[in-house]
N, C-alpha and C positions, 0 to 999 in steps of 0.2 A: 491422546487420546484418554477417555475415562473407560477406569479400570470396569469389565460386565461383573453385571450385577443381576445376576438372573431375577426376572420380573418386573423389574422395579422400570417406570418410564420419564423419563427425563425432561416433560413438556417444560416444564419453569425455565430449566437451563437453556434448555432450545431458542426459548423466547427470548430471553435474555442473549444470549450469541447472536441472534437474529438484529436483534437494536444495537446491538455491539457493531455488527457489519456494517447496518446503514449508518452510525454515527461516525464509522474510523474511516468509512470514504469518503462524507463529507468533509471531514475534519483534514484528513489527507490530500484531496483534492483543491480543498482551501487553502493550506499550506505551499501545495506546488504555485497555485496561481499568487500567491503574497512572495513568493520566492520569484517571479518572474520565469517562472519555468511554461509557459503556456505560447509556445509559439505556433504548431499544426493545432495543438490541443489534442493529439493522439495519445498521450503519456496520460494526461488525465481523463480521456474516453477511454481510453482501457484498463482503469483501476475497477476491479469486481471484486468483491467477496460475497459466497456463501458458504452456508450454513449444508451439510450434509450428514444426515442420521442411519444407522443401520442398529436399530435396536440399542443398543445402549453405548456403541461405537459413534461418539461425535466428532467429525470432523471440519475444522473452518479453513478456506482455501483461499489464497489470494492471489488472484492472477494480473497482471500488470504486463506492460510492454518491456521488452528485453533490454531496452536502452537504460531503463529506469536505473539500471545499475551505477552508470556513468554518471544520471544526475545527484541519484543518491550520496556515493562516494568519490565522484569526482574522476581526476584521470591524472597520473603521472605523468610527468614529461619521458621521452624518449620513445613514445609511440604516437604516431598522428591517427587521428580520426578519419574515418572513410570522407572522402573529399565529394562523393553526390549527397551525403548526409547533411555536409555544412552547405551546401550550394542550395540544396533545400530548406534550410534553416535562414538563410541569407533572402532567398525569394518570400519564404514564407513571413519573415519579420519584416518585408521592405526594406531592408538596409540599405542605405543609399551612401554611397562611398565616398570621401572626399579628397579633394587634392592632396597631394603629398608636398614635402619641400620643397620639390622641384616644381611643379605644377602641374605633374602627371595625375590625370584622373582615371582607376581602374577602373577595369569592367568586373561585371558583380562576378563572373568566374575568376578575375583574379582578385576581389575580397576575399571570398570564399579560400582559396588559397591560401592568403596571408593570416586570416583566423586559423585556418589548419595548421600550418606551420608555427602560428604563436602556440597553438594547445599542444603541438607536438614538441614544442622544445621546452614550455612553461608549465604545461600542464594546466587543470583547473581545480578551483576546490569544490567540494559536491555539498549537497543542499541539507543531508540529514534529516528533510522532512520526514520520509518513511520512519526512521529511528526515532525521533522526536513525537512522530503521534503515536506509534507503539507505545512509548513510556506515558505519554498522557491519559492512553486509553487505558493502559494499564492501571492507574492511580484510580483512575474515574470508577472502570466496573469491577475490580477485585471484588469488591465487597459485595454487589450485584449479584456477582457471579457465586459467592459464598452462601446468601441469601438464598438464590435459587438452588440451590445443590440443600441446603438443608429443608426448603419447602419441600422438594422432590422424595428427599427421605422421611419427613414426617407423613406422606402420604403412602408411601411403601409401608411403613410402619404401621399406619393403620389398619391397612389390608391385611398385612401379617396377622395382626391382632383379631382382628375382624375374624381372618380365617381361623385364629387358634378357639377363640370362642365358639364359635358354631361347629368345630370337632367335639367340645369339651361339652355342649349338647346334645 
């Protein structure tokens, strides 16, 4: 949140923040796709960034499906994921089971159980797509944020100087 300064309008900063949000969303969703994290598309479709302002208070909010946490950070062994979510994932990805060493072919439900068990016992690594996108965006936008703030302060300074000059006349 930006410290409140009476009378200043942060239109340049708000404009750059809106550009940042659009760019962030595009890069994050692209990163998720490259990581192979597009099964149902629910996570990618849920990504939404918004800028809201009230006076000089500006907030950027990221909304994303709750399970992003596991995609981002992975899952430690010891806790099994929900079976219904694994079954849905198997169905959406159209994963075909193959025969085991005994020649048995598991059903999709059995396959979901095997995947659930493996995740529960071995866990899995996260993608860190959100963290990586955030770090990249910070590098790309920090100077743009500084410039926008400087422009907004210059406009404010001109308004103050104009007011002082008018009061002196």
